[in-house]
C-alpha positions in Angstrom: 155.7 109.3 42.8 155.7 110.8 46.2 153.3 113.6 45.8 150.6 111.5 44.6 151.1 109.1 47.5 151.0 112.1 50.0 147.8 113.3 48.4 146.2 110.3 48.6 147.3 109.3 52.6 146.1 112.7 53.2 142.7 112.3 51.1 142.3 108.7 52.9 143.1 109.7 56.4 140.4 112.9 55.9 137.7 110.2 54.9 138.4 108.0 57.7 138.2 110.8 60.0 135.1 111.9 58.7 133.7 108.0 58.9 134.9 108.0 62.4 132.8 110.9 63.3 129.5 109.9 61.1 126.6 108.8 63.5 128.4 109.3 66.5 127.1 111.4 69.4 130.4 113.7 69.8 130.9 114.4 73.6 133.6 116.2 75.3 135.0 115.5 79.2 135.3 118.3 81.4 138.0 117.9 83.7 137.0 119.4 87.3 137.5 118.8 90.9 133.7 119.9 91.9 131.9 118.0 93.9 129.8 115.0 91.9 126.3 115.7 90.8 125.7 112.4 93.2 126.7 114.1 96.1 125.2 117.7 95.3 121.7 115.5 95.1 122.5 113.9 98.6 123.4 117.2 100.1 120.3 118.9 98.7 117.9 116.7 100.3 119.7 116.5 103.1 119.3 120.1 103.3 115.7 119.9 102.4 114.9 117.3 105.1 116.6 119.7 107.7 114.5 122.8 106.3 117.5 124.7 105.5 116.2 126.5 102.4 118.8 128.7 102.3 121.8 125.9 101.8 119.3 124.0 99.4 119.0 127.2 97.2 123.1 126.8 97.1 122.7 123.8 95.0 120.0 125.3 92.3 121.3 126.9 89.5 119.8 130.3 88.0 119.4 131.6 91.5 116.3 129.4 92.0 114.5 129.2 95.3 113.0 125.8 97.0 111.6 128.4 99.6 107.6 128.5 99.5 106.5 131.9 100.1 103.0 132.0 102.3 100.3 133.9 100.7 97.8 132.4 102.7 96.0 135.0 105.0 95.8 132.4 107.9 99.9 131.6 107.6 98.8 127.8 106.7 101.6 127.0 103.9 104.4 126.5 106.3 102.5 123.8 108.2 101.6 121.9 104.9 105.4 122.2 103.9 106.6 120.8 107.1 104.0 117.9 106.9 105.6 116.8 103.1 109.2 117.3 103.9 108.6 115.3 107.5 107.4 112.5 105.5 109.3 112.6 102.3 112.3 110.1 101.4 114.7 110.2 98.5 116.5 107.3 96.4 119.5 107.4 94.2 118.6 105.1 91.1 121.9 104.9 89.8 125.1 106.9 89.4 124.8 110.4 87.5 125.7 110.3 83.7 127.8 113.2 83.0 128.1 114.8 79.4 130.5 117.5 78.8 129.1 120.4 81.3 125.7 118.6 81.8 124.7 115.6 83.9 121.3 113.4 84.6 120.8 111.1 87.6 117.7 109.3 87.9 116.0 109.5 91.6 112.9 108.4 93.3 110.9 111.1 95.6 108.1 109.4 97.9 105.9 112.2 99.9 102.6 112.2 100.6 100.0 112.1 97.8 98.5 115.7 97.6 95.5 114.5 96.0 94.6 112.1 98.2 95.2 114.6 101.0 92.7 117.0 99.5 90.3 114.3 98.8 90.2 113.0 102.2 90.2 116.5 103.6 86.9 117.4 101.5 85.4 113.9 102.5 85.9 114.5 106.3 85.8 118.2 107.1 82.7 118.3 109.1 84.0 115.1 111.0 87.2 116.7 111.7 85.6 120.0 112.9 83.3 118.3 115.1 86.3 116.5 116.5 88.2 119.5 117.0 85.8 121.4 119.1 85.4 118.0 121.2 88.8 117.7 121.9 89.3 121.7 122.4 86.1 122.2 124.5 85.1 124.9 121.9 81.5 125.5 120.8 82.1 126.9 117.4 84.7 127.8 114.9 85.0 131.3 113.6 85.7 130.6 109.6 86.5 134.2 109.0 89.4 134.0 111.8 92.6 133.2 110.6 94.0 131.6 114.1 90.9 129.5 114.1 91.3 128.4 110.4 95.2 127.6 110.8 94.4 125.7 114.4 91.8 123.4 112.5 94.0 123.1 109.5 96.7 122.0 112.2 94.9 119.4 113.5 93.7 118.0 110.3 97.3 117.4 109.1 98.1 115.6 112.4 95.1 113.6 112.0 95.9 112.7 108.6 99.7 111.7 109.5 98.7 108.3 110.6 96.9 107.4 107.6 98.7 109.3 104.8 98.6 107.9 101.5 102.0 108.2 99.9 103.3 108.9 96.3 106.3 107.8 94.6 107.6 109.8 91.5 110.6 108.8 89.4 112.3 111.4 87.7 115.7 112.7 85.9 117.4 115.3 88.1 119.2 117.6 85.7 122.5 119.4 86.5 124.9 122.1 85.0 128.3 122.7 85.4 128.8 126.5 86.7 131.5 127.9 87.8 133.4 124.7 88.7 130.2 123.5 90.5 127.3 120.9 89.8 123.9 122.5 90.0 120.5 121.3 89.9 117.8 122.7 87.7 115.0 123.3 89.8 112.2 122.2 87.4 108.4 122.2 87.8 108.7 118.3 87.9 111.3 118.4 91.1 108.7 120.7 92.9 105.6 118.5 92.2 107.5 115.5 93.2 108.7 116.9 96.4 105.2 118.0 97.2 103.0 115.1 96.0 101.5 116.1 92.7 99.7 119.0 91.6 96.5 118.4 92.3 96.2 121.7 94.4 96.7 123.6 90.9 94.0 121.8 89.5 91.3 123.1 91.8 
């Protein structure tokens, strides 16, 4: 009688194990002493506000970089990046949710609206140039001269700062545990949130 009982008990245990797992989201917990994803996110955005790009990159997965490469002839990209980062704010929308070696954290990024800035500049280009000439006591602007172009663009940014239209973007910041460190996945969505959208790419 003992063997049938043992077999039945074993079968019942196997059935219960299957039943317990059915429809369950099976997760494992990784024990780590790494800084939490929440701490990593705070550190990343703090370094970004300080324009410490090397430190920013140390928080990104897969050797990604947040530093913008300036391919403009007049070297204006750096001025534009400073404008966005000087006005950027970051807000945590709750603690990160960790699942094994990945994590997700909801955040909100607020920065000048790229589309609004481009529209403002197009609509006011002539007025901006006239004001620039008057304030700098110049007769004309050489649109083929890179220094003139950089100066007029810098001037336009200063004018726009006072009336900048802001844009808030809520997104999920994703992380991966790599060599006992939580690292941020650098996504296109994150870049667009930092720099106010993708209006320029649609031009």
